[in-house]
C-alpha positions in Angstrom: 7.7 1.8 38.5 11.3 2.0 38.2 12.8 5.7 37.8 15.9 7.3 36.5 17.2 10.5 38.1 19.8 12.1 35.7 22.5 14.3 37.8 24.8 13.7 40.6 24.5 16.8 43.1 22.7 17.9 46.1 19.5 18.7 44.0 19.4 15.2 42.7 19.7 13.8 46.2 16.9 16.0 47.3 14.8 14.8 44.3 15.4 11.3 45.1 14.6 11.2 48.7 11.2 13.0 48.0 10.5 10.5 45.1 11.1 7.6 47.6 8.0 8.9 49.6 5.6 7.9 46.6 4.0 4.5 46.9 4.5 4.1 43.1 8.2 4.5 43.3 10.1 1.3 42.6 13.8 1.1 42.2 15.5 4.6 41.6 18.6 4.9 39.8 20.9 7.9 39.6 23.4 8.8 36.9 25.9 9.2 37.8 24.8 9.8 41.3 27.5 10.4 44.1 28.6 8.7 47.5 25.7 9.8 49.5 23.1 9.1 46.9 24.0 5.8 46.7 22.3 4.9 50.1 18.9 6.1 48.4 19.5 5.0 44.8 21.5 2.7 42.7 24.3 4.8 41.2 25.2 4.3 37.4 28.5 5.7 35.8 27.0 7.5 32.9 27.6 11.2 32.7 24.7 13.5 32.9 25.2 14.8 29.3 25.6 11.4 27.7 22.3 11.4 25.8 22.9 8.1 23.9 24.0 6.4 26.8 21.2 7.5 29.1 18.7 6.7 26.5 20.1 3.2 26.0 20.1 2.6 29.8 16.6 3.6 30.1 15.5 1.2 27.3 17.7 -1.6 28.7 16.0 -1.3 32.4 12.7 -0.6 31.2 12.6 2.8 33.1 9.2 3.9 33.7 10.1 7.6 34.1 13.1 9.7 33.9 13.8 12.9 35.7 16.3 15.3 33.9 17.4 17.5 36.6 20.6 19.4 35.3 20.6 22.3 33.0 23.3 20.8 30.3 21.4 17.7 29.4 18.2 19.7 29.3 19.5 22.3 26.8 21.2 19.5 24.9 17.8 17.8 24.2 17.8 14.7 26.7 14.0 14.8 27.1 13.4 15.1 23.4 15.6 12.0 22.8 13.7 10.1 25.7 10.3 11.0 24.4 11.5 10.0 20.8 11.9 6.4 21.7 8.5 6.6 24.1 10.1 7.0 27.5 8.3 9.7 29.4 10.5 12.4 31.0 10.5 15.4 33.7 11.9 18.3 32.0 11.7 20.9 29.1 12.5 20.0 25.5 15.8 21.4 24.3 13.8 24.4 22.3 12.1 25.3 25.8 15.4 25.0 27.8 16.9 27.9 25.7 15.0 30.1 28.4 18.2 29.2 30.5 20.5 28.1 27.8 20.6 31.5 26.1 20.5 34.6 28.2 20.0 36.8 25.0 17.1 34.5 24.0 15.4 34.9 27.6 16.1 38.9 27.5 14.8 39.3 24.3 11.7 37.1 25.1 10.9 39.3 28.3 11.4 42.4 26.1 9.0 41.3 23.3 6.2 40.1 25.8 6.8 43.1 28.3 7.8 40.8 31.3 9.5 43.3 33.6 13.4 42.7 33.9 16.4 44.9 34.0 17.3 47.1 31.1 20.1 45.6 28.9 22.1 45.3 25.6 23.5 42.1 23.9 27.0 42.1 22.4 29.0 39.5 20.3 31.9 41.9 19.7 34.1 43.0 22.6 35.1 46.2 21.2 31.5 47.4 21.0 30.6 46.0 24.4 33.7 48.0 26.1 32.3 51.3 24.1 28.9 50.6 25.5 30.3 50.4 29.1 32.4 53.4 28.8 29.4 55.6 27.3 27.0 54.3 29.8 29.5 54.7 32.7 27.0 53.3 35.3 28.3 51.3 38.3 27.9 48.6 39.7 26.7 46.9 36.4 25.8 43.4 35.5 27.6 41.4 32.8 26.3 37.9 32.0 27.7 35.1 29.8 25.1 34.2 26.9 25.2 30.4 27.6 25.6 27.9 30.6 28.4 28.6 33.2 28.0 26.2 36.0 25.9 29.1 37.9 29.2 31.3 37.7 28.9 33.3 34.3 27.5 36.5 36.1 29.9 39.4 37.3 28.9 42.6 39.0 31.7 45.0 38.4 32.1 48.0 40.6 34.0 50.0 38.4 35.1 50.6 34.7 38.4 48.8 35.0 36.8 45.5 36.5 33.9 45.8 33.8 36.5 45.8 31.0 38.4 43.1 32.6 35.5 40.9 32.7 34.5 41.5 29.1 38.2 40.6 28.0 38.0 37.4 30.3 34.6 36.0 28.8 34.7 37.3 25.3 38.4 37.2 24.3 40.2 34.6 26.7 37.3 32.3 26.8 36.8 32.0 30.4 33.4 30.2 29.8 34.4 28.8 26.4 31.5 29.4 23.7 29.2 30.3 26.5 30.9 33.7 27.0 31.4 34.7 23.3 28.2 36.7 23.6 27.2 38.8 26.6 24.3 40.7 28.1 25.0 44.0 29.8 22.3 44.9 32.1 21.4 47.5 34.8 22.0 46.5 38.4 18.8 45.9 40.1 18.3 47.0 43.8 15.9 45.0 46.0 15.1 42.0 48.0 16.2 38.8 45.8 13.8 35.7 45.9 13.7 32.4 44.3 10.6 30.9 43.0 10.4 27.4 41.7 7.1 26.4 39.8 5.9 23.4 38.3 4.3 23.9 34.9 2.9 21.8 32.3 2.8 24.8 29.5 -0.8 25.6 30.6 -1.2 25.5 34.7 1.6 27.2 36.7 1.9 25.9 40.5 4.7 27.8 42.6 6.3 26.1 45.1 7.4 27.6 48.4 9.5 30.8 48.0 13.1 30.7 48.9 16.2 32.8 49.4 19.6 31.8 48.3 23.0 33.0 49.3 25.3 33.2 46.6 28.7 34.8 47.8 31.2 32.4 49.4 31.5 34.2 52.7 29.7 35.6 55.5 28.1 39.3 54.8 27.8 38.5 51.2 31.7 38.7 50.8 33.9 36.7 48.4 33.3 35.5 45.0 29.9 34.2 43.6 29.3 30.5 44.2 26.5 27.9 43.1 25.1 28.9 46.4 26.3 28.5 50.0 22.9 28.0 51.8 19.0 28.8 51.5 15.9 29.4 53.7 12.3 28.9 52.9 9.9 30.4 52.7 11.3 33.9 51.9 9.7 36.3 54.7 9.5 39.1 52.2 7.5 37.2 49.6 4.0 37.8 50.6 1.0 36.1 49.1 0.0 39.4 47.7 3.3 39.6 46.0 3.0 36.3 44.7 -0.4 37.0 43.0 1.3 39.9 41.5 4.2 37.9 40.1 1.6 35.3 38.9 0.0 37.8 36.8 2.9 39.9 35.6 5.6 37.5 35.3 4.7 33.8 35.8 1.7 33.3 33.5 2.9 35.8 30.8 6.4 33.7 30.7 4.5 30.5 30.1 2.3 32.2 27.4 5.3 33.9 25.8 7.1 30.1 25.5 3.8 29.0 23.9 3.6 31.7 21.6 7.2 31.2 20.6 6.2 27.3 19.8 8.6 26.4 22.6 6.0 25.1 25.2 7.7 24.7 28.6 6.8 21.8 30.8 9.1 21.0 33.8 10.3 23.1 36.8 10.6 26.7 35.7 12.7 28.6 38.1 12.1 32.4 38.7 15.0 34.5 40.0 13.2 37.4 41.0 14.1 41.1 42.4 11.7 42.8 44.5 12.3 46.5 43.4 10.7 49.6 44.7 8.7 49.8 41.3 7.4 46.1 41.5 9.0 42.5 40.9 11.3 41.9 38.0 13.0 39.0 36.7 16.8 38.7 37.1 16.9 35.1 35.4 15.2 32.0 34.6 16.6 28.5 35.2 14.8 25.6 33.2 15.2 23.1 36.2 15.2 22.8 40.1 17.7 25.3 41.6 20.6 24.2 43.6 20.6 24.6 46.7 16.9 25.9 46.7 15.6 22.4 46.0 17.1 21.3 49.4 14.7 23.6 51.2 11.7 23.6 48.8 11.1 19.8 48.4 11.1 19.0 52.2 8.1 21.7 52.7 6.3 20.2 49.4 3.0 18.6 50.6 2.4 16.3 47.6 3.5 13.3 45.5 6.4 14.4 43.6 6.3 11.6 41.3 2.6 11.8 40.7 3.1 15.7 40.2 6.2 15.2 37.8 4.1 12.7 35.7 1.2 15.2 35.6 3.5 17.8 34.1 4.9 15.5 31.5 1.4 14.6 30.6 0.0 18.1 30.5 -2.6 17.5 33.3 -0.9 19.6 36.2 -4.4 20.8 37.0 -5.8 17.7 38.2 -3.0 17.2 41.0 -3.3 18.3 44.5 -0.1 20.5 45.7 0.4 22.0 48.8 3.1 23.4 51.2 3.7 22.0 54.7 3.5 24.6 57.9 6.9 25.7 59.3 10.3 26.5 57.6 13.6 24.9 56.2 17.0 26.0 56.3 20.1 24.5 54.4 23.8 25.2 55.0 26.3 24.3 52.7 29.6 22.9 53.8 32.1 23.3 51.0 36.0 22.5 50.4 38.4 25.0 51.2 39.3 27.3 48.5 36.0 26.8 46.7 34.9 28.4 44.4 38.5 28.7 43.0 40.6 25.6 43.4 40.3 23.0 46.3 41.5 19.7 47.2 39.7 16.4 47.2 39.7 13.1 49.0 39.4 14.3 52.7 37.5 11.8 55.0 34.5 13.6 56.2 33.5 13.0 59.9 30.4 13.2 61.6 28.0 11.2 59.2 26.6 7.9 60.0 26.8 4.7 57.8 24.0 6.3 55.6 25.7 9.4 55.1 23.3 11.3 57.5 23.3 13.1 61.0 20.8 13.3 63.8 17.9 15.9 63.6 18.8 16.8 60.0 18.8 15.7 56.4 22.1 15.8 54.8 22.0 16.0 50.9 25.3 14.9 49.3 26.4 17.4 46.5 30.1 16.3 45.9 31.0 13.0 47.9 32.5 9.7 47.2 32.0 6.6 49.4 34.7 3.7 49.4 35.0 1.2 52.2 32.4 2.9 54.2 34.1 6.2 54.3 32.9 9.3 52.8 35.3 11.9 51.3 34.9 15.4 49.7 34.9 15.2 45.9 33.6 18.7 44.7 33.5 22.2 45.8 30.2 22.2 47.3 30.2 18.9 49.4 27.0 18.7 51.7 23.8 20.6 52.1 22.7 20.1 55.7 19.0 20.9 55.8 16.6 21.3 59.0 12.8 21.7 59.1 11.4 23.6 61.9 8.3 25.3 63.3 10.2 28.7 62.5 12.9 29.8 60.7 15.0 30.3 64.0 14.2 26.8 64.8 15.2 25.5 61.6 18.5 27.4 61.3 19.4 26.4 65.1 19.0 22.6 64.3 20.9 23.0 60.9 23.9 24.8 62.5 24.0 22.6 65.5 24.5 19.4 63.1 26.9 21.5 60.7 29.0 22.1 63.8 29.5 18.4 64.2 30.4 17.7 60.5 33.4 18.5 58.6 36.8 17.4 56.9 40.2 19.0 56.2 39.6 22.6 55.1 35.9 22.6 55.1 34.0 25.9 55.5 30.6 27.1 55.6 28.7 30.6 55.8 27.6 31.1 59.6 25.1 34.0 58.6 22.4 32.1 56.5 19.1 33.6 56.9 20.3 36.2 59.3 19.4 39.2 57.1 15.7 38.4 57.1 15.4 37.3 60.8 
């Protein structure tokens, strides 16, 4: 069966590498893909958000199954468009993808169905938002743009001046375009942060191995928020008991809530959790695989990803065997100098072989080009270097050994991935 994977980052590279293991997988296309992905799939120059173009290509090539990986095309309804012409696809409908596409929708959903989350208020008037901040006077606080903002639409101001500036930037200056015209202001939760990706067909929920992301650009959680500078799996603090509690209080209630709202969710539902003193709470939902969590979760997945995804799309997930391999995985992101603000592209990357790989690890390409046999950086996050080991220490040691041999002009990476839980 020929497969089309929509997207062109490290997450998509991880999905493609896992799909390649399936005996049922034929030719794999990636749209738009990237330099490193071209070693594993046929890259096609279609923008991930070009719904008409993607549907036309899938029909022309008689694609048997489509995996829509990024948030934007999901929220825009790409799965609906594919299904409308009889092409099966993995991912939620546009109506279900609102769980990520609108922070206001997801917070109101949690309030309505009593799913534990931070207390909050929503605003579409900057004057009222500022008045609320001043009256509440609690810092740090969390301010979120309502819509999609490339994983950067959340700020955590430490004082009133920064909070007011964030409201002004989002709501009046249009820092995130229409996404920031409405905002959610919520309490700052303290505890242990955990990412849990789940497969769900709207009835059954199967959690994948837990993971821990590192959002800040620099060591010791300093610097700006990024799309993620590295991940580890499993999360040592996410016990079997805690997973059982989350299943009962959060995972299943969320799936049931979406069904009640006539927005049945089929796909990968990502739960960003905070394990607080008074129990687990939802920080955010994502309507798709997380990036870079996918780069450590899929290497530990024991199962046929294509078979699982088809079962999700068909509503028969309970029939499929899904397990977790023993051991641990660690991913370290190599980024362009200046990321996440401004950075230069086009520098030659050293330390990779002709396939874009390095010994002892798997290198997932997020922002690269390939021309005349040379890989170059072409984005903020460039490579995710992932190692699997018997223990987390083993995995981190192998990953960092490889990262030390790979780089380009101005490249940098965090040196403390996973350290706070070792």
